[in-house]
C-alpha positions in Angstrom: -70.5 -89.0 -9.4 -67.6 -86.7 -8.5 -67.9 -87.6 -4.8 -67.1 -91.3 -5.6 -63.8 -90.4 -7.4 -60.3 -90.4 -6.1 -58.1 -87.4 -6.7 -56.5 -89.0 -9.8 -59.9 -89.5 -11.4 -60.9 -86.0 -10.6 -57.7 -84.6 -12.1 -58.2 -86.8 -15.2 -61.8 -85.5 -15.5 -60.6 -81.9 -15.3 -57.8 -82.5 -17.8 -60.3 -84.1 -20.2 -62.2 -80.8 -20.0 -59.2 -78.5 -19.6 -60.3 -76.1 -22.3 -63.6 -75.5 -20.7 -62.0 -75.4 -17.2 -59.4 -72.9 -18.3 -62.0 -70.6 -19.9 -64.2 -70.9 -16.8 -61.3 -70.2 -14.5 -60.5 -67.1 -16.5 -64.1 -65.9 -16.2 -64.1 -66.6 -12.4 -60.8 -64.7 -12.1 -62.3 -61.7 -13.9 -65.5 -61.7 -11.8 -63.6 -61.9 -8.5 -61.1 -59.2 -9.5 -63.7 -56.7 -10.8 -66.5 -57.3 -8.2 -65.3 -54.3 -6.1 -66.3 -52.1 -9.1 -69.9 -53.4 -8.5 -69.8 -52.5 -4.8 -68.7 -56.0 -3.5 -65.6 -55.8 -1.4 -62.7 -53.3 -1.7 -60.5 -52.9 -4.8 -57.1 -54.5 -4.4 -55.2 -51.4 -5.2 -57.3 -49.6 -2.6 -56.2 -51.9 0.2 -52.6 -50.7 -0.1 -53.5 -47.1 -1.2 -55.3 -46.6 2.1 -52.0 -47.1 3.9 -50.4 -44.0 2.5 -49.3 -42.9 6.0 -47.2 -46.1 6.2 -45.7 -45.7 2.7 -42.6 -47.8 2.1 -40.9 -48.9 -1.1 -42.7 -52.2 -0.8 -46.2 -50.7 -1.0 -46.9 -49.5 -4.6 -49.1 -46.6 -5.5 -52.6 -47.5 -6.6 -51.7 -46.6 -10.2 -49.3 -49.6 -10.3 -52.3 -51.9 -10.3 -53.5 -50.5 -13.7 -51.2 -52.9 -15.4 -53.7 -55.6 -14.7 -56.2 -54.4 -17.3 -54.0 -55.2 -20.3 -52.9 -58.4 -18.6 -56.5 -59.5 -18.1 -57.2 -58.7 -21.8 -54.4 -60.9 -22.8 -55.4 -63.7 -20.5 -59.0 -63.5 -21.8 -57.8 -63.7 -25.4 -55.7 -66.7 -24.5 -58.6 -68.4 -22.8 -60.9 -67.9 -25.7 -58.2 -68.9 -28.2 -57.4 -72.2 -26.4 -61.1 -72.9 -26.2 -61.5 -72.9 -30.0 -62.2 -76.4 -31.4 -59.2 -76.3 -33.6 -57.0 -76.0 -30.5 -58.2 -79.2 -29.0 -55.2 -81.2 -30.1 -52.7 -78.3 -30.2 -49.5 -79.8 -28.8 -48.6 -76.7 -26.8 -52.1 -76.5 -25.2 -51.9 -80.2 -24.4 -48.5 -79.7 -22.8 -49.7 -76.7 -20.8 -52.5 -78.8 -19.4 -54.2 -77.3 -16.4 -51.4 -75.0 -15.4 -53.1 -71.8 -16.9 -56.4 -72.7 -15.3 -54.8 -73.2 -11.8 -52.9 -69.9 -12.2 -56.3 -68.2 -13.0 -57.8 -69.8 -9.9 -54.9 -68.6 -7.8 -55.5 -65.0 -9.0 -59.2 -65.4 -8.3 -58.6 -66.6 -4.8 -56.2 -63.7 -4.1 -58.8 -61.3 -5.5 -61.5 -62.7 -3.4 -59.3 -62.7 -0.3 -58.0 -59.2 -0.8 -61.5 -57.8 -1.4 -62.6 -58.8 2.1 -59.4 -59.4 4.2 -56.0 -58.0 4.8 -53.2 -60.5 5.6 -49.8 -61.4 4.5 -49.8 -65.1 5.4 -52.8 -66.2 3.3 -51.7 -63.9 0.5 -48.2 -65.5 0.6 -49.7 -69.0 0.4 -51.8 -68.0 -2.6 -48.8 -66.3 -4.3 -46.6 -69.4 -3.7 -49.3 -71.5 -5.5 -49.6 -68.9 -8.3 -45.8 -68.8 -8.7 -45.7 -72.6 -9.0 -48.2 -72.6 -11.9 -46.7 -69.6 -13.6 -43.1 -71.1 -13.4 -44.4 -74.5 -14.6 -46.1 -72.7 -17.5 -42.9 -70.8 -18.3 -40.8 -74.0 -18.2 -43.3 -75.8 -20.6 -43.2 -72.8 -23.0 -39.4 -72.7 -22.9 -39.1 -76.4 -23.6 -41.7 -76.3 -26.3 -40.2 -73.3 -28.1 -36.8 -75.0 -28.1 -38.2 -77.9 -30.2 -41.0 -76.2 -32.1 -41.6 -73.1 -34.1 -44.4 -71.1 -32.5 -47.3 -69.9 -34.6 -48.2 -66.2 -34.3 -51.0 -67.0 -31.9 -48.9 -69.3 -29.8 -46.2 -66.6 -29.6 -48.7 -64.0 -28.3 
């Protein structure tokens, strides 16, 4: 069925299932990011930490990557929260649309690429896509907050 759809129909189908797609994208992001801990690929922090002999201010120490654990906890909490049935018609979640899901997919692609390859060009393209989705999400949140009072959960 999906092979007989044009891109608009595919996007509409994804948007109709945005809560499930966002949750699934978060799970894929976590799997791809943490697969090196199960012996598949190399850890992302390790790829730069191995270059200690070429240390520059642009290459962070491996410990800098530990920030991702609390970030992933927050992203997982968001994904679960937005998936709850009572959030189906939440105006903020509706406005965010697929932006969080595509940001998760961008991180998943980067994690997959970084686990097996080194290269700045592909990483740059992935980061440009990620920045697009994160900036769009920030713009939506800023506009929404200007006209609505955020609930405690929306704020977090």
